[in-house]
ZATIRO-206215 format. One record per residue (C-alpha): residue in one letter; x, y, z. Coordinates in steps of 0.25 Angstrom, whole numbers, plus 5000, padded with zeros to 4 digits. Layout:
BEGIN
{code->A px->X py->Y pz->Z}
...
This chain:
BEGIN
{code->X px->4959 py->4932 pz->4976}
{code->X px->4966 py->4930 pz->4988}
{code->X px->4973 py->4916 pz->4986}
{code->X px->4978 py->4906 pz->4996}
{code->X px->4993 py->4903 pz->4993}
{code->X px->5000 py->4889 pz->4993}
{code->X px->5014 py->4885 pz->4997}
{code->X px->5021 py->4873 pz->4999}
{code->X px->5017 py->4873 pz->5013}
{code->X px->5007 py->4886 pz->5016}
{code->X px->4994 py->4890 pz->5011}
{code->X px->4992 py->4904 pz->5012}
{code->X px->4976 py->4907 pz->5011}
{code->X px->4970 py->4919 pz->5014}
{code->X px->4968 py->4925 pz->5027}
{code->X px->4954 py->4925 pz->5034}
{code->X px->4948 py->4929 pz->5049}
{code->X px->4950 py->4913 pz->5052}
{code->X px->4965 py->4917 pz->5052}
{code->X px->4964 py->4928 pz->5063}
{code->X px->4967 py->4919 pz->5076}
{code->X px->4981 py->4913 pz->5070}
{code->X px->4984 py->4928 pz->5065}
{code->X px->4980 py->4934 pz->5080}
{code->X px->4989 py->4922 pz->5087}
{code->X px->5002 py->4925 pz->5078}
{code->X px->5000 py->4940 pz->5078}
{code->X px->5001 py->4939 pz->5094}
{code->X px->5016 py->4934 pz->5092}
{code->X px->5028 py->4944 pz->5092}
{code->X px->5035 py->4937 pz->5080}
{code->X px->5024 py->4939 pz->5071}
{code->X px->5022 py->4951 pz->5074}
{code->X px->5035 py->4959 pz->5078}
{code->X px->5039 py->4964 pz->5062}
{code->X px->5023 py->4967 pz->5061}
{code->X px->5020 py->4983 pz->5061}
{code->X px->5017 py->4990 pz->5073}
{code->X px->5002 py->4993 pz->5067}
{code->X px->4997 py->4979 pz->5072}
{code->X px->4996 py->4979 pz->5085}
{code->X px->5006 py->4972 pz->5096}
{code->X px->5002 py->4963 pz->5105}
{code->X px->4991 py->4960 pz->5094}
{code->X px->4977 py->4962 pz->5098}
{code->X px->4967 py->4951 pz->5100}
{code->X px->4957 py->4951 pz->5088}
{code->X px->4968 py->4959 pz->5081}
{code->X px->4971 py->4949 pz->5069}
{code->X px->4956 py->4947 pz->5066}
{code->X px->4953 py->4962 pz->5064}
{code->X px->4968 py->4963 pz->5053}
{code->X px->4960 py->4953 pz->5046}
{code->X px->4945 py->4958 pz->5045}
{code->X px->4949 py->4973 pz->5044}
{code->X px->4961 py->4971 pz->5034}
{code->X px->4965 py->4958 pz->5029}
{code->X px->4953 py->4953 pz->5026}
{code->X px->4947 py->4966 pz->5019}
{code->X px->4961 py->4969 pz->5011}
{code->X px->4961 py->4955 pz->5006}
{code->X px->4947 py->4958 pz->5000}
{code->X px->4951 py->4969 pz->4995}
{code->X px->4964 py->4962 pz->4987}
{code->X px->4974 py->4972 pz->4995}
{code->X px->4979 py->4960 pz->5004}
{code->X px->4983 py->4944 pz->5003}
{code->X px->4984 py->4939 pz->5016}
{code->X px->4986 py->4924 pz->5018}
{code->X px->4987 py->4915 pz->5029}
{code->X px->4999 py->4907 pz->5030}
{code->X px->4993 py->4892 pz->5034}
{code->X px->5002 py->4879 pz->5031}
{code->X px->4996 py->4870 pz->5018}
{code->X px->4998 py->4858 pz->5027}
{code->X px->4989 py->4864 pz->5038}
{code->X px->4973 py->4861 pz->5034}
{code->X px->4968 py->4872 pz->5043}
{code->X px->4976 py->4881 pz->5035}
{code->X px->4980 py->4890 pz->5051}
{code->X px->4988 py->4903 pz->5048}
{code->X px->5003 py->4904 pz->5051}
{code->X px->5004 py->4915 pz->5046}
{code->X px->5000 py->4928 pz->5035}
{code->X px->5006 py->4933 pz->5021}
{code->X px->4998 py->4943 pz->5016}
{code->X px->5000 py->4952 pz->5004}
{code->X px->4995 py->4967 pz->5004}
{code->X px->4996 py->4979 pz->4995}
{code->X px->4993 py->4989 pz->5005}
{code->X px->5006 py->4996 pz->5007}
{code->X px->5017 py->4994 pz->4996}
{code->X px->5027 py->4990 pz->5005}
{code->X px->5024 py->4977 pz->5012}
{code->X px->5016 py->4970 pz->5003}
{code->X px->5018 py->4955 pz->5009}
{code->X px->5017 py->4951 pz->5026}
{code->X px->5017 py->4938 pz->5033}
{code->X px->5019 py->4934 pz->5045}
{code->X px->5021 py->4919 pz->5050}
{code->X px->5018 py->4911 pz->5064}
{code->X px->5031 py->4909 pz->5072}
{code->X px->5029 py->4893 pz->5072}
{code->X px->5031 py->4894 pz->5057}
{code->X px->5042 py->4901 pz->5053}
{code->X px->5054 py->4896 pz->5049}
{code->X px->5047 py->4887 pz->5038}
{code->X px->5048 py->4896 pz->5028}
{code->X px->5034 py->4896 pz->5029}
{code->X px->5033 py->4912 pz->5027}
{code->X px->5044 py->4910 pz->5015}
{code->X px->5033 py->4903 pz->5009}
{code->X px->5020 py->4912 pz->5011}
{code->X px->5029 py->4923 pz->5005}
{code->X px->5033 py->4916 pz->4994}
{code->X px->5017 py->4912 pz->4990}
{code->X px->5014 py->4927 pz->4992}
{code->X px->5025 py->4933 pz->4985}
{code->X px->5021 py->4923 pz->4971}
{code->X px->5006 py->4927 pz->4973}
{code->X px->5009 py->4941 pz->4974}
{code->X px->5021 py->4943 pz->4962}
{code->X px->5018 py->4932 pz->4952}
{code->X px->5003 py->4931 pz->4957}
{code->X px->4998 py->4946 pz->4960}
{code->X px->5009 py->4950 pz->4948}
{code->X px->5015 py->4960 pz->4960}
{code->X px->5027 py->4967 pz->4956}
{code->X px->5033 py->4966 pz->4969}
{code->X px->5030 py->4963 pz->4983}
{code->X px->5036 py->4974 pz->4994}
{code->X px->5039 py->4971 pz->5009}
{code->X px->5043 py->4976 pz->5022}
{code->X px->5050 py->4971 pz->5033}
{code->X px->5058 py->4973 pz->5046}
{code->X px->5073 py->4969 pz->5044}
{code->X px->5073 py->4961 pz->5056}
{code->X px->5061 py->4952 pz->5051}
{code->X px->5073 py->4943 pz->5045}
{code->X px->5065 py->4933 pz->5039}
{code->X px->5055 py->4940 pz->5031}
{code->X px->5067 py->4947 pz->5026}
{code->X px->5073 py->4934 pz->5021}
{code->X px->5062 py->4931 pz->5015}
{code->X px->5059 py->4942 pz->5008}
{code->X px->5074 py->4941 pz->5001}
{code->X px->5072 py->4926 pz->4999}
{code->X px->5061 py->4931 pz->4990}
{code->X px->5066 py->4940 pz->4981}
{code->X px->5065 py->4953 pz->4987}
{code->X px->5074 py->4966 pz->4989}
{code->X px->5074 py->4976 pz->5000}
{code->X px->5070 py->4988 pz->4995}
{code->X px->5069 py->5000 pz->5006}
{code->X px->5072 py->5001 pz->5023}
{code->X px->5064 py->5007 pz->5032}
{code->X px->5060 py->5006 pz->5048}
{code->X px->5047 py->5001 pz->5051}
{code->X px->5039 py->5000 pz->5065}
{code->X px->5036 py->4985 pz->5069}
{code->X px->5032 py->4979 pz->5081}
{code->X px->5047 py->4974 pz->5084}
{code->X px->5052 py->4989 pz->5085}
{code->X px->5056 py->4999 pz->5071}
{code->X px->5062 py->4989 pz->5062}
{code->X px->5069 py->4991 pz->5048}
{code->X px->5061 py->4987 pz->5038}
{code->X px->5065 py->4984 pz->5023}
{code->X px->5055 py->4984 pz->5011}
{code->X px->5057 py->4973 pz->5001}
{code->X px->5052 py->4972 pz->4988}
{code->X px->5049 py->4958 pz->4981}
{code->X px->5047 py->4962 pz->4966}
{code->X px->5041 py->4949 pz->4957}
{code->X px->5052 py->4948 pz->4948}
{code->X px->5061 py->4945 pz->4960}
{code->X px->5051 py->4934 pz->4966}
{code->X px->5051 py->4929 pz->4953}
{code->X px->5066 py->4925 pz->4954}
{code->X px->5064 py->4920 pz->4968}
{code->X px->5053 py->4913 pz->4970}
{code->X px->5058 py->4899 pz->4964}
{code->X px->5070 py->4900 pz->4973}
{code->X px->5062 py->4903 pz->4986}
{code->X px->5050 py->4894 pz->4983}
{code->X px->5060 py->4884 pz->4982}
{code->X px->5067 py->4886 pz->4994}
{code->X px->5055 py->4883 pz->5003}
{code->X px->5059 py->4869 pz->4996}
{code->X px->5066 py->4866 pz->5010}
{code->X px->5054 py->4867 pz->5018}
{code->X px->5047 py->4854 pz->5021}
{code->X px->5032 py->4857 pz->5024}
{code->X px->5033 py->4845 pz->5034}
{code->X px->5043 py->4854 pz->5042}
{code->X px->5032 py->4859 pz->5051}
{code->X px->5018 py->4853 pz->5056}
{code->X px->5006 py->4863 pz->5057}
{code->X px->5004 py->4860 pz->5071}
{code->X px->5015 py->4870 pz->5073}
{code->X px->5005 py->4879 pz->5070}
{code->X px->5005 py->4892 pz->5081}
{code->X px->4989 py->4892 pz->5087}
{code->X px->4983 py->4902 pz->5085}
{code->X px->4973 py->4909 pz->5097}
């Protein structure tokens, strides 16, 4: 069953077709897409988000090979999507992927979302580890991995929209997460829910 995950400030709910307009609007922004693979077209074509949900995301969710959550604010009664986080098993080298709208970056929200998914996957599903791959230039993403206890296990090159860039593959074991999780969850206590309001949410087209 694809369950919603709650954190102090977020609700991660299963993504639906109704989220297509918000995804489409965000993927029209270079800062969101620059560290994504070239197989995702840029500029992002009209209707691409709806097609991706219909043809890939929702069928794989039904098969149980993908968990895909809309990142929403718990204080937002509409639970509007401000980002996306996924757990996938189709590729063994990048099992968690995420993005967050620019207006919401720098508030520790993606850290909160990732920690919730770590808990879901490692203690929850009983997985022995999680593998992630990211561009070395994506320093914020790499800091998050380090904070959770992941360690580099391999290096290489990959073609992103931003160019052919050095990448690192990371491994987060269940034992490493068990050691890190209490400290990293406590680190989020510095964020006050009143530091931001839902009126700053990007408007979808």
